[in-house]
C-alpha positions in Angstrom: 95.6 77.8 -121.5 96.1 74.0 -121.5 94.6 70.9 -120.0 91.2 69.2 -120.5 89.2 72.5 -120.4 91.3 74.0 -123.2 90.9 70.9 -125.4 87.1 71.0 -124.9 86.9 74.6 -125.9 88.9 74.0 -129.0 86.7 71.0 -130.0 83.6 73.1 -129.5 85.0 75.9 -131.6 85.9 73.5 -134.5 82.4 72.0 -134.4 80.6 75.3 -134.6 82.9 76.4 -137.4 82.2 73.2 -139.3 78.4 73.7 -139.0 78.7 77.2 -140.4 80.4 76.0 -143.6 78.3 75.8 -146.7 77.0 72.4 -147.4 77.5 71.3 -143.7 73.7 70.6 -143.4 73.9 68.1 -146.3 76.5 66.1 -144.4 74.2 65.6 -141.5 71.5 62.9 -141.4 68.8 63.4 -143.9 65.0 62.9 -143.2 65.0 59.5 -144.9 67.4 58.2 -142.2 64.4 58.3 -139.9 62.3 56.0 -142.1 62.1 52.8 -140.2 59.3 50.9 -142.0 59.6 47.4 -143.5 61.1 47.6 -147.0 58.7 46.8 -149.8 58.7 47.2 -153.6 55.4 48.7 -155.0 54.0 47.6 -158.3 54.0 49.7 -161.4 50.3 48.9 -162.1 47.2 47.5 -160.4 48.1 44.0 -161.7 51.5 44.0 -160.1 50.5 45.7 -156.8 51.8 43.6 -153.8 49.2 42.6 -151.2 50.1 44.2 -147.8 48.9 44.0 -144.2 48.6 46.9 -141.7 52.0 48.3 -140.7 54.7 50.8 -141.6 56.6 50.4 -144.9 59.5 52.1 -146.8 59.9 52.2 -150.6 61.1 54.5 -153.2 59.2 56.3 -156.0 60.9 57.5 -159.2 60.1 60.8 -160.9 57.3 60.5 -163.4 56.3 57.1 -162.0 53.6 55.6 -159.8 53.6 52.9 -157.1 50.6 50.7 -156.4 49.9 48.5 -153.3 46.9 46.2 -152.6 44.9 46.0 -149.4 42.2 43.4 -148.7 39.2 44.8 -146.9 36.0 43.0 -145.7 32.6 44.3 -144.7 32.8 46.5 -141.7 36.4 47.6 -142.2 38.1 50.8 -143.4 41.7 51.7 -144.1 43.7 54.9 -143.4 47.1 55.6 -145.0 49.7 58.2 -144.0 52.5 58.8 -146.5 55.7 60.8 -146.7 58.0 61.4 -149.7 61.5 62.6 -149.0 62.5 64.9 -151.8 65.4 66.5 -150.0 67.9 65.3 -152.6 66.3 67.5 -155.2 68.2 70.7 -155.9 65.9 73.6 -155.2 68.4 76.4 -155.8 67.7 77.8 -159.2 71.3 79.1 -159.5 72.9 75.7 -158.9 74.5 73.9 -161.7 72.5 70.7 -161.1 69.1 72.5 -160.8 66.4 70.8 -162.8 63.2 72.9 -163.0 61.1 70.0 -164.1 62.3 67.8 -161.2 61.8 70.6 -158.7 58.2 71.2 -159.8 56.7 67.8 -159.0 53.4 66.9 -157.4 53.3 64.0 -154.9 49.9 62.4 -154.6 48.3 59.7 -152.5 45.1 58.2 -153.9 42.9 55.2 -153.0 41.0 53.0 -155.6 38.1 50.6 -155.3 38.2 46.9 -155.9 37.0 47.5 -159.5 39.7 50.1 -159.9 37.7 53.3 -159.6 39.2 56.5 -158.1 37.5 56.8 -154.7 38.5 60.5 -154.5 35.6 61.2 -156.9 33.2 59.9 -154.4 34.8 60.2 -150.9 36.2 63.3 -149.5 39.7 62.5 -148.1 40.2 59.4 -150.3 43.0 61.2 -152.2 45.2 64.3 -151.8 48.3 66.0 -152.9 51.1 65.6 -150.4 52.1 68.9 -148.8 55.4 70.1 -147.5 58.2 72.7 -147.3 60.5 72.6 -150.3 63.4 73.9 -148.2 63.0 70.7 -146.0 62.0 68.4 -148.8 59.5 66.3 -146.9 55.9 66.0 -148.4 53.2 64.3 -146.4 49.5 63.6 -146.5 46.7 61.1 -145.6 43.9 59.3 -147.3 41.1 57.0 -146.1 38.1 55.0 -147.2 34.6 54.8 -145.8 33.5 51.7 -143.9 33.2 48.8 -146.5 29.7 47.7 -147.2 28.5 44.1 -147.7 27.4 42.7 -151.1 23.8 42.7 -149.9 24.0 46.4 -149.3 25.9 47.3 -152.5 23.5 45.3 -154.7 20.4 46.5 -153.0 17.9 48.3 -155.1 18.2 51.5 -153.1 22.0 51.7 -153.3 22.8 55.0 -155.0 26.6 55.4 -154.4 28.6 56.1 -157.6 31.5 53.8 -156.7 31.8 50.2 -155.6 32.5 50.1 -151.9 32.0 46.4 -151.2 34.4 43.8 -150.0 37.6 43.1 -152.0 41.1 44.3 -152.8 41.5 48.1 -152.6 44.5 49.9 -154.0 46.9 52.6 -152.7 48.5 54.8 -155.4 51.6 56.9 -154.6 52.8 59.1 -157.4 55.6 61.6 -158.2 54.3 63.5 -161.3 55.4 66.7 -163.0 53.2 69.8 -162.5 53.7 70.7 -166.1 53.5 68.0 -168.7 55.3 70.3 -171.2 58.2 70.7 -168.8 58.9 67.1 -167.4 62.0 66.4 -165.4 65.1 66.0 -167.6 66.6 63.7 -165.1 65.1 61.1 -162.8 65.4 60.9 -159.0 64.6 57.9 -156.8 63.0 59.4 -153.7 62.6 57.5 -150.4 59.0 56.9 -149.3 57.5 55.9 -146.0 53.8 55.1 -145.4 51.7 53.6 -142.6 48.6 51.5 -143.3 45.9 51.1 -140.6 42.9 48.9 -141.0 40.1 49.4 -138.4 36.8 47.7 -137.7 35.9 44.0 -137.3 35.5 42.0 -140.5 32.0 40.8 -141.0 30.7 38.0 -143.3 29.3 39.0 -146.6 29.0 36.5 -149.4 28.6 37.3 -153.1 26.2 34.3 -153.2 23.7 36.0 -150.8 21.1 36.0 -153.5 20.8 32.2 -153.2 19.1 32.7 -149.9 16.3 34.9 -151.4 12.8 33.3 -151.7 11.6 31.8 -154.9 9.9 34.0 -157.5 6.1 34.4 -157.1 4.0 31.9 -159.1 2.9 34.5 -161.7 6.6 35.0 -162.6 7.3 31.3 -163.2 8.3 28.4 -161.1 12.1 28.9 -160.9 13.9 31.0 -158.3 17.4 31.4 -156.8 16.8 28.3 -154.6 14.9 26.3 -157.2 16.9 26.0 -160.4 15.1 24.8 -163.5 15.7 21.3 -164.8 17.7 21.3 -168.0 15.8 20.4 -171.2 16.7 17.3 -173.2 19.8 17.9 -175.2 20.6 21.1 -173.2 22.9 20.1 -170.3 23.4 23.8 -169.3 19.7 24.5 -168.9 20.1 27.6 -171.1 17.3 26.5 -173.4 15.0 25.4 -170.7 11.8 27.4 -170.3 9.5 28.0 -167.3 6.5 25.7 -167.4 4.1 28.7 -166.8 5.1 30.1 -170.2 5.5 27.0 -172.4 1.9 26.8 -173.8 1.6 30.5 -174.6 5.0 30.7 -176.2 4.4 27.6 -178.4 1.0 28.9 -179.5 2.4 32.2 -180.5 5.2 30.5 -182.5 2.7 28.2 -184.3 0.5 31.2 -185.2 3.4 33.0 -186.8 4.5 29.9 -188.6 1.0 29.3 -190.1 0.7 32.9 -191.2 4.1 32.7 -192.9 3.0 29.5 -194.7 -0.2 30.9 -196.0 1.5 34.1 -197.2 4.1 32.0 -199.1 1.4 29.9 -200.8 -0.6 33.0 -201.8 2.5 34.6 -203.3 3.3 31.4 -205.2 -0.2 31.2 -206.7 -0.1 34.8 -207.9 3.3 34.3 -209.5 2.1 31.1 -211.4 -1.0 32.9 -212.6 1.0 35.8 -214.0 3.4 33.4 -215.7 0.5 31.6 -217.5 -1.0 34.9 -218.7 2.3 36.0 -220.3 2.6 32.6 -222.0 -0.9 32.8 -223.5 -0.3 36.3 -224.8 2.9 35.2 -226.6 
């Protein structure tokens, strides 16, 4: 057989034979080739976390390490994060020469933190999770989300009983590749591709940390000063720290004078008794 049909049949046979060879799958495109997000480099701590906007990002996470990213949220907003770690480069065949048990037994986690760096997973169901996947494929995915951010006036209200701060500020995304067994950590390191998508929903609303300045002045029986009526600084006290409310001046001074007078009388009495004892010892000698 010859001609175009014969050449097509031969090419098809060669292709099928190549796919059947061991290791042919590794020559194909890996899962990370489908990661199309904007490249970014996560920080190794809260302090070095880059500030990011909603969107899709790609990065890498190294075994035994953690990446941090920072997201600014205002009152009325919430964020959702979907993350995928591509661990397909890790050898999962226990009989392979390059098999690393510690590297194969890693946990990939996605966690969200509050502006004052509290783990929100302790307070909010769904604010953190282990990424799940098939080790034969090597892709591990999961999601996390915050609740709707409250205003300062809500967080600082007297009836606020939530254990974590959920007010406006910079929230944090943590993406980690950690060993399951601290006594059997990876003996080698792998730099694993990561892709995550950040979504921020809700309209931002104004909420100022200075909202207390708009509260009414304190009642008269509690003094004359209030949030909107600062006290005048006392002479020689530019900061006003030593200034006292006029409603309490007279009683405070009277109390101080009484204690001072009592101390003076006590000192005089003790001095007189000591002198009398001294004269008696002198006469007896």
